[in-house]
C-alpha positions in Angstrom: 142.7 92.8 152.8 139.3 93.2 154.1 138.4 91.4 157.5 135.3 90.9 159.1 135.4 90.9 162.8 132.6 89.4 164.9 132.9 90.4 168.4 130.7 91.7 171.4 133.3 92.9 173.6 134.1 96.1 172.7 137.5 96.6 174.4 138.6 93.4 172.8 137.1 94.3 169.3 139.0 97.7 169.3 142.3 96.5 170.3 141.9 93.7 167.3 140.5 96.3 164.8 143.6 98.7 165.6 146.3 96.2 165.5 144.8 94.7 161.9 144.7 98.1 160.6 147.8 98.8 161.7 148.8 95.9 159.4 147.2 97.3 156.4 144.0 95.5 156.5 140.5 96.9 156.5 138.3 95.8 159.3 134.7 95.9 159.3 133.2 95.3 163.1 129.7 93.6 163.9 128.8 92.8 167.4 126.1 89.9 167.2 125.7 86.9 165.1 122.9 88.1 163.0 124.7 91.1 162.0 127.6 88.8 160.8 125.4 86.3 158.9 123.7 89.5 156.9 127.4 91.0 156.2 128.8 87.6 155.2 125.8 87.2 152.9 125.9 90.9 151.4 129.7 91.2 151.1 133.1 89.4 150.3 135.8 89.1 152.7 139.2 87.9 152.8 138.7 86.7 156.4 136.3 86.5 159.4 137.4 86.6 162.8 134.7 85.2 164.9 133.9 85.1 168.4 131.5 82.5 169.5 129.4 83.6 172.2 127.3 86.4 170.5 123.9 87.7 171.4 121.2 86.9 168.9 123.0 83.9 167.1 126.0 82.0 168.4 129.0 82.0 166.5 128.9 78.0 165.7 125.6 78.4 164.2 127.0 81.5 162.0 129.7 79.1 161.1 127.5 76.3 160.2 125.3 78.3 158.1 128.1 80.0 156.2 129.4 76.6 155.2 126.3 75.2 154.4 125.7 78.0 151.8 129.1 77.2 150.0 131.0 80.2 151.3 134.8 79.2 151.5 135.7 82.7 153.4 138.7 81.7 156.0 137.4 81.8 159.4 139.4 82.1 162.6 137.4 81.3 165.7 138.1 83.3 168.6 136.7 82.5 171.9 136.9 81.7 175.7 135.8 78.3 175.0 139.2 76.6 175.3 137.9 73.0 175.9 139.2 70.4 173.2 135.9 69.4 172.3 134.8 73.0 171.6 137.9 73.2 169.3 137.0 70.2 167.6 133.5 71.0 167.0 134.7 74.4 165.5 137.1 72.8 163.4 134.7 70.1 162.0 132.3 72.7 161.3 134.7 74.2 158.8 136.6 76.8 160.8 140.3 77.4 159.4 142.0 78.2 162.7 141.1 78.6 166.5 142.5 80.9 169.0 141.6 80.8 173.0 141.1 83.9 175.0 143.3 85.4 176.3 145.6 85.6 173.3 148.7 87.1 172.2 148.0 90.2 169.6 150.9 89.6 167.5 150.1 85.7 167.3 146.3 86.7 166.1 148.1 89.0 163.6 150.4 86.4 162.5 147.6 83.9 162.2 145.5 86.0 160.1 148.2 86.7 157.7 148.7 83.1 157.2 144.9 82.2 156.6 144.8 84.9 154.1 148.1 83.9 152.3 146.6 80.4 152.5 143.5 81.0 150.7 145.2 82.9 148.2 147.3 79.8 147.8 150.3 81.9 148.6 152.6 80.1 151.2 155.3 82.5 150.9 154.8 86.0 152.6 156.7 87.8 149.9 154.7 88.4 146.8 156.6 88.8 143.7 156.3 89.9 140.2 159.4 90.4 138.3 161.6 92.9 140.3 158.8 94.0 142.5 158.4 92.2 146.0 156.0 92.9 148.8 156.6 91.5 152.0 153.5 91.1 154.1 154.9 90.2 157.3 157.1 93.6 157.2 154.7 95.6 155.2 157.6 96.6 152.9 158.0 96.9 149.4 161.1 96.6 147.0 161.7 97.5 143.4 164.8 96.3 141.7 166.2 95.3 145.3 165.7 98.8 146.7 163.1 99.5 149.3 160.3 101.9 148.2 157.8 103.9 150.2 154.1 103.8 149.2 151.2 105.4 151.3 149.0 102.9 152.9 146.0 102.6 150.7 148.6 102.3 147.6 150.4 99.6 149.4 147.1 97.7 150.2 146.2 98.5 146.3 149.4 96.6 145.3 148.9 93.7 147.8 145.4 92.9 146.5 146.6 92.9 142.8 149.6 90.8 143.6 147.7 88.5 145.8 145.2 88.1 142.6 147.8 88.0 140.0 146.3 86.8 136.6 142.8 87.9 137.7 140.9 91.1 136.8 140.0 93.3 140.2 137.1 95.8 139.5 137.2 99.2 140.8 134.1 98.4 143.0 136.0 95.3 144.5 139.0 97.4 145.4 137.0 100.2 146.8 135.2 97.5 149.1 138.6 95.9 149.9 140.1 99.2 151.0 137.0 101.2 152.6 134.5 98.4 153.3 131.5 100.2 154.7 132.8 103.4 155.2 131.4 106.5 153.2 132.7 105.8 149.5 136.0 107.6 148.4 136.0 110.0 145.6 135.3 108.6 142.1 139.0 108.8 141.1 140.8 107.9 144.1 141.5 104.1 142.9 143.4 105.8 139.9 145.4 108.1 142.3 146.8 104.7 144.2 147.5 102.9 140.8 149.2 106.1 139.6 151.2 106.2 142.8 152.3 102.6 142.5 153.4 103.0 138.8 155.6 106.0 139.6 157.2 104.0 142.3 157.8 100.9 140.3 157.1 100.6 136.4 154.4 101.7 134.1 153.4 98.3 132.6 153.2 96.4 136.0 149.4 97.3 136.3 147.3 96.9 133.1 144.2 99.0 133.2 141.2 97.1 131.5 138.8 100.1 130.9 135.4 99.8 132.1 136.3 96.7 134.0 139.2 97.0 136.4 142.8 96.4 137.0 145.2 93.2 136.4 148.9 92.3 137.3 149.4 89.9 134.5 150.7 86.3 135.4 154.6 86.1 134.6 155.3 84.5 131.4 158.8 82.3 131.2 
């Protein structure tokens, strides 16, 4: 999943970014409120981790403007402002969760997973489609009850498609989720990840819609 991290403290941001990326998320990092606002206006994210005491524009103002625009991107506030009134204000403005500094990194990562699941209407951390199961907590995949190994970006591709079962995901959307603002990948790299998934599971799991994207069809009973 693609996460926007808005944090001006380099050591904290670096640690958060590394921890989330170990959990198979792609993290784009900005260091001030105006940059956060520009990023949210220009790109789609699965989650925003938002500090409040930011240069140029306060995090509360970023959150207020985000919700006024109709953007429903899940937001986890991360801040040293731990007074009850600050938490109430942030939640009332539309934040989905609130974590005060100092915090436990494992708890932060778990809260991020939960918010992403909730936004995709998946309360269960295990994503299923027939005989394919992906556990977002343990980052493992099983096919016919047997654990299989996928390269990290193939795993992320499968997670995105399972999260959005029944919806077509464009190649550009997949690339943005996997790479964010990094230099663009080679043109055929998404096809490589799709092929890796099919070889380890089954060929009909992911349907290619030429010129549009990819879809894991909703299961029929």
